[in-house]
C-alpha positions as MATLAB code, in Angstrom:
seq = 'MFSEIREGTTKLLVPTHFTKSIFYNPTMELSRDIDIASIAAFATLYPSPSLTYIDALAGTGVRGVRIANEVGLRVTINDRSMPAYDLIQRNIALNAVEERSAAYNEDANVLLVQTKYDLVDIDPFGSPVPVLDDACKSVKQLLLITATDTAPLCGAHTGSLRTYGARPLNTEYHAEMGTRILLGAVTRELGRYEKAIQPLLSYASAHFIRLIARVERGAKKADESIKRLGFIAHCFSCSHRFAFSYADMLDLNVENTCSLCGKKMRIAGPLYIHPIKDKGFCEEVHAELAKRRLGKKREALKIVNTCIQELEIPFYYEHHALCKALKIPPPSIPSLLDALRSNGFSASRTHFSDTAIKTDTRIDELKRIVKML';
ca = [
       0.058    0.008   -0.005;
       1.128    3.473   -0.831;
       0.176    6.990    0.127;
       0.861   10.238   -1.678;
       2.932   12.929    0.029;
       4.692   16.115   -0.989;
       8.149   17.264   -0.428;
       9.004   20.706   -1.710;
       6.971   21.013   -4.811;
       7.220   17.337   -5.699;
       4.529   14.672   -5.297;
       5.668   11.282   -4.172;
       4.208    7.815   -3.552;
       5.776    6.214   -0.467;
       5.034    3.003    1.334;
       2.318    3.336    4.010;
       4.162    0.884    6.266;
       7.790    0.126    6.631;
       9.171   -2.334    4.036;
      12.768   -3.616    3.529;
      12.345   -3.737   -0.267;
      11.501    0.022   -0.686;
      13.344    2.307    1.662;
      11.997    5.760    2.502;
      13.146    7.829    5.437;
      10.953   10.901    6.157;
      13.394   12.311    8.646;
      15.828   12.907    5.786;
      13.565   15.517    4.237;
      15.794   18.191    5.918;
      18.868   16.797    4.104;
      16.927   16.630    0.804;
      15.726   20.160    1.102;
      19.352   21.352    1.610;
      20.362   19.243   -1.405;
      17.825   20.920   -3.661;
      19.228   24.276   -2.757;
      22.861   23.100   -2.854;
      22.595   21.585   -6.354;
      20.752   24.638   -7.658;
      23.542   26.752   -6.204;
      26.230   24.577   -7.715;
      24.570   24.841  -11.159;
      24.610   28.640  -10.780;
      28.140   28.989   -9.534;
      29.711   26.329  -11.772;
      27.595   26.477  -14.902;
      27.976   23.559  -17.247;
      25.607   22.467  -20.139;
      23.539   19.309  -19.464;
      24.756   18.375  -15.994;
      24.103   14.668  -15.264;
      23.136   13.480  -11.832;
      22.801    9.946  -10.362;
      21.052    8.866   -7.183;
      22.666    5.496   -7.022;
      20.843    4.060   -3.932;
      17.412    5.664   -4.556;
      14.777    3.757   -2.590;
      11.527    5.509   -3.605;
      13.579    7.751   -5.912;
      12.644   10.793   -3.808;
      15.929   12.656   -4.196;
      16.340   12.081   -7.941;
      12.714   12.881   -8.695;
      13.021   16.064   -6.695;
      16.289   17.076   -8.474;
      14.578   16.550  -11.835;
      11.403   18.373  -10.841;
      12.686   21.230   -8.696;
      16.124   21.872  -10.269;
      15.668   20.650  -13.777;
      18.693   18.407  -14.125;
      18.918   15.219  -16.156;
      18.815   12.431  -13.594;
      19.506    8.742  -13.297;
      17.675    7.090  -10.476;
      18.755    3.568   -9.484;
      17.848    0.836   -6.984;
      18.639   -2.853   -7.191;
      15.228   -3.718   -5.560;
      12.594   -4.438   -8.173;
       9.700   -3.157   -6.059;
      11.744    0.064   -5.509;
      12.435    0.306   -9.258;
       8.714    0.004  -10.007;
       7.935    2.746   -7.553;
      10.628    5.049   -8.939;
       9.007    4.712  -12.368;
       5.698    5.653  -10.933;
       7.121    8.685   -9.098;
       8.819    9.887  -12.284;
       5.462    9.637  -14.160;
       3.515   11.253  -11.249;
       5.661   14.446  -11.700;
       5.797   14.302  -15.525;
       9.635   14.316  -15.632;
      10.115   11.388  -17.958;
      12.050   13.434  -20.520;
      14.893   14.121  -18.004;
      14.780   10.981  -15.903;
      16.034    7.481  -16.400;
      15.254    4.656  -13.904;
      17.531    1.677  -13.486;
      17.356   -1.620  -11.593;
      21.046   -2.307  -11.226;
      23.767   -2.882   -8.631;
      24.986    0.661   -7.785;
      28.642   -0.226   -8.266;
      28.042   -1.763  -11.616;
      26.169    1.338  -12.882;
      28.856    3.759  -11.476;
      31.681    1.781  -13.237;
      29.819    1.847  -16.576;
      29.150    5.500  -16.646;
      30.621    8.791  -15.449;
      28.280   11.418  -13.981;
      28.806   15.038  -13.208;
      27.047   14.752   -9.854;
      27.154   11.495   -7.870;
      24.849   11.067   -4.866;
      25.392    8.260   -2.484;
      22.702    8.067    0.337;
      22.873    4.591    1.922;
      21.394    3.154    5.070;
      24.538    2.914    7.128;
      28.135    3.386    5.651;
      28.754    4.705    2.186;
      32.068    2.738    1.984;
      30.772   -0.227   -0.051;
      29.907    2.264   -2.917;
      32.607    4.896   -2.278;
      35.328    3.558   -4.571;
      33.101    3.384   -7.622;
      31.461    6.673   -6.732;
      34.965    8.314   -6.761;
      35.703    6.676  -10.078;
      32.471    7.914  -11.681;
      32.163   11.461  -10.363;
      33.262   14.406  -12.546;
      32.194   17.529  -10.717;
      30.180   17.178   -7.455;
      30.040   14.389   -4.855;
      27.294   14.094   -2.325;
      27.766   11.519    0.462;
      25.622   10.455    3.460;
      26.710    8.332    6.392;
      24.275    7.197    9.029;
      26.713    4.863   10.855;
      27.603    7.746   13.157;
      28.433    5.623   16.169;
      31.689    4.199   14.808;
      32.509    7.449   12.970;
      32.210    9.465   16.143;
      34.018    6.998   18.373;
      31.123    5.701   20.373;
      31.502    2.152   18.907;
      34.524    0.451   17.436;
      34.832   -0.191   13.659;
      35.972    3.185   12.268;
      39.564    2.000   11.817;
      38.427   -1.084    9.899;
      35.845    0.835    7.825;
      37.204    4.225    7.344;
      40.946    3.781    7.991;
      40.972    6.232   10.896;
      40.662    6.275   14.622;
      38.109    8.624   16.263;
      38.016    9.605   19.913;
      34.781    9.818   21.898;
      35.036   13.522   22.778;
      32.348   16.151   23.276;
      33.034   17.301   19.706;
      32.389   13.818   18.310;
      29.895   14.975   15.677;
      32.559   17.135   14.012;
      35.214   14.475   14.405;
      32.978   11.956   12.600;
      32.354   14.426    9.786;
      36.055   15.110    9.340;
      36.958   11.324    9.472;
      34.469   10.791    6.653;
      35.857   13.677    4.652;
      39.343   12.243    5.160;
      38.227    8.823    3.850;
      36.645   10.487    0.752;
      39.789   12.554    0.184;
      42.040    9.488    0.155;
      39.658    7.565   -2.100;
      39.438   10.424   -4.645;
      43.230   10.812   -4.532;
      43.658    7.234   -5.877;
      42.117    8.505   -9.094;
      44.007   11.785   -9.244;
      40.984   13.743   -8.039;
      40.877   16.445   -5.418;
      38.162   17.387   -3.022;
      36.879   20.841   -2.203;
      34.265   20.708    0.538;
      31.420   23.099   -0.131;
      29.071   22.199    2.708;
      29.580   19.582    5.385;
      27.195   19.150    8.231;
      25.868   16.757   10.822;
      22.220   16.497   12.105;
      20.689   14.022   14.374;
      21.576   10.511   13.049;
      23.461   11.431    9.850;
      26.487   13.194    8.326;
      26.199   14.813    4.862;
      29.006   15.898    2.635;
      28.681   18.060   -0.471;
      32.040   18.550   -2.166;
      33.336   19.778   -5.506;
      35.703   17.415   -7.304;
      38.587   18.531   -9.535;
      40.980   16.444  -11.662;
      44.742   16.488  -11.634;
      47.579   14.679   -9.778;
      48.932   17.993   -8.332;
      45.599   19.041   -7.034;
      45.000   15.559   -5.517;
      48.360   15.788   -3.746;
      47.459   19.198   -2.363;
      44.157   17.784   -1.207;
      45.861   14.903    0.640;
      48.027   17.494    2.487;
      44.851   18.864    4.040;
      44.535   15.739    6.226;
      45.985   15.468    9.703;
      45.282   14.569   13.246;
      43.827   15.918   16.516;
      45.594   15.496   19.805;
      43.281   15.451   22.785;
      43.981   15.398   26.594;
      41.225   13.633   28.435;
      42.653   15.044   31.695;
      42.343   18.720   31.145;
      40.547   18.882   27.684;
      43.430   20.628   25.920;
      43.325   19.802   22.231;
      45.068   20.771   19.011;
      45.282   19.784   15.314;
      48.460   18.992   13.437;
      49.333   17.918    9.866;
      50.403   14.605    8.300;
      53.901   16.266    7.792;
      54.241   16.892   11.479;
      53.268   13.359   12.330;
      55.784   11.875    9.712;
      58.494   14.135   11.041;
      57.723   13.230   14.636;
      57.191   16.909   15.496;
      54.302   16.227   17.837;
      54.628   16.051   21.608;
      52.702   13.103   23.102;
      52.380   14.706   26.506;
      50.021   17.594   27.313;
      51.740   21.002   27.562;
      49.287   22.083   30.182;
      48.936   19.184   32.555;
      51.665   16.751   31.574;
      49.328   13.822   30.981;
      49.486   11.732   27.808;
      47.641   12.983   24.754;
      45.558   10.667   22.584;
      45.527   10.970   18.849;
      42.499   10.861   16.493;
      42.793   10.576   12.700;
      43.780   10.823    9.953;
      40.982   13.274    9.379;
      40.366   16.438    7.330;
      41.623   19.418    9.315;
      41.169   22.255    6.757;
      37.879   24.174    6.058;
      34.926   21.822    5.609;
      32.743   24.376    3.790;
      32.998   27.234    1.290;
      31.410   30.378    2.707;
      30.481   31.798   -0.740;
      28.754   28.538   -1.718;
      26.892   28.390    1.662;
      25.604   31.954    1.112;
      24.280   30.949   -2.331;
      22.639   27.889   -0.744;
      21.051   30.110    1.878;
      19.564   32.348   -0.848;
      18.172   29.370   -2.683;
      16.584   27.983    0.500;
      15.082   31.348    1.199;
      13.186   31.590   -2.054;
      11.945   27.968   -2.289;
       8.958   26.215   -0.961;
      10.326   23.556    1.357;
       8.933   21.507    4.242;
      12.006   21.894    6.417;
      12.925   25.402    5.324;
      13.335   26.860    8.851;
      15.613   24.075   10.054;
      17.653   24.136    6.834;
      18.116   27.900    6.897;
      19.346   27.675   10.527;
      21.922   24.977    9.711;
      23.299   26.778    6.626;
      23.318   30.256    8.301;
      25.337   28.872   11.254;
      27.733   27.152    8.868;
      28.394   30.529    7.182;
      29.280   32.141   10.504;
      31.180   29.097   11.932;
      34.910   29.389   12.562;
      37.167   27.064   10.607;
      38.582   25.263   13.724;
      38.348   21.456   13.639;
      36.759   21.040   17.119;
      34.442   22.831   19.498;
      33.819   23.187   23.241;
      30.625   22.049   24.876;
      29.655   25.011   27.055;
      27.533   23.195   29.698;
      30.123   20.316   30.053;
      32.887   22.927   30.571;
      30.953   24.756   33.297;
      29.970   21.436   34.909;
      33.651   20.505   35.177;
      34.431   23.887   36.681;
      31.400   23.551   39.032;
      29.959   26.917   38.027;
      26.605   27.906   36.589;
      26.835   28.345   32.849;
      26.755   32.011   31.605;
      24.798   32.670   28.420;
      26.550   31.672   25.220;
      26.226   35.143   23.719;
      27.882   36.675   26.849;
      30.694   34.152   26.556;
      31.213   34.864   22.831;
      31.336   38.546   23.554;
      33.871   38.041   26.379;
      36.120   35.897   24.152;
      36.052   38.531   21.403;
      36.676   41.434   23.827;
      39.776   39.510   24.951;
      41.133   39.361   21.387;
      40.004   35.845   20.413;
      37.843   34.649   17.596;
      34.610   32.922   18.640;
      31.433   31.577   17.057;
      28.639   29.142   17.518;
      28.690   25.798   15.678;
      25.919   23.923   13.799;
      27.112   20.749   15.365;
      25.639   21.613   18.756;
      23.289   24.282   20.080;
      25.227   24.341   23.392;
      28.750   24.614   21.988;
      31.170   27.278   20.816;
      34.315   27.429   18.633;
      37.256   29.632   19.587;
      40.964   29.889   18.847;
      41.825   30.239   22.529;
      43.324   27.387   24.520;
      41.354   25.556   27.191;
      43.210   27.098   30.022;
      42.414   30.656   28.795;
      38.833   29.659   28.014;
      38.320   28.391   31.552;
      39.735   31.650   32.907;
      37.305   33.788   30.900;
      34.294   31.565   31.770;
      35.057   31.861   35.478;
      35.088   35.715   35.113;
      31.423   35.813   33.770;
];
């Protein structure tokens, strides 16, 4: 049984009850709304005739049909489940986008090996790793990746080293660490094919991480991209933390004892330590969101607006956890941000947590300023 719903300006048939053969996740409407604005922004900022897009793990086909209907791109929508494939065809017809839509009933890896696409979208249930290699082979301009296996990525469960080739730490900034570990894995995979990554918008919300990244060709660009990977050293005794590069690790230029308390530092990575978004692109996405009819418009605008303002520091501080450790009542976050700035530091909020801040001050100075408020 199916029911008709609407996302954005697109009509969709979705299963009335949960079914393993046709996957539809209504909570990902927020991500899909941001995708619509992001792909429209990309088409504006990087114009190219006849951009081709593939939703390789499509389920009901909701993303691909929305891209065809709301952005106007030529789309390929694929799922290896025959019931899902049948529903994809119905959703294409329901929105009268047959002329720019092609439905396939293939293994995603086979389809990605056979054809190169300008935009490749991988939105799995769980880890994108089983499809990541062939996605990186196929993509020409823009890569969109979702991961919902946030527990291993963020260090709550084991498995990240085996799956992503990196070790996370279960810190208070675990959501950002997971995002950067995923970016690191994608960067290394693209590098194998002499492709470089330029993150345009990377964010985490609830149970998922979403990456939207431009892809460029060339061995030199790929080498430069790999140099943006590094590590984070974290002290679980005093909460001091800092990022350092691959080169520092290879040259053994990193102290393994905390400079503040003398305890042993633990190392997370390799992960992406450079900017994970492009401010100009995010501003264009925000403008696209503002003018469109979207079901999760308010939430999407908030995420993207915060990303625009967010400092490019690869970790954040949980305000309430910090004050609890200091055994003081937490001052308001705006007052803390003002105090940090008046003391000569940069400071911002972060989309990763409503109760966290980013700042370029060290933990000891941050504690001193918090105590003064």
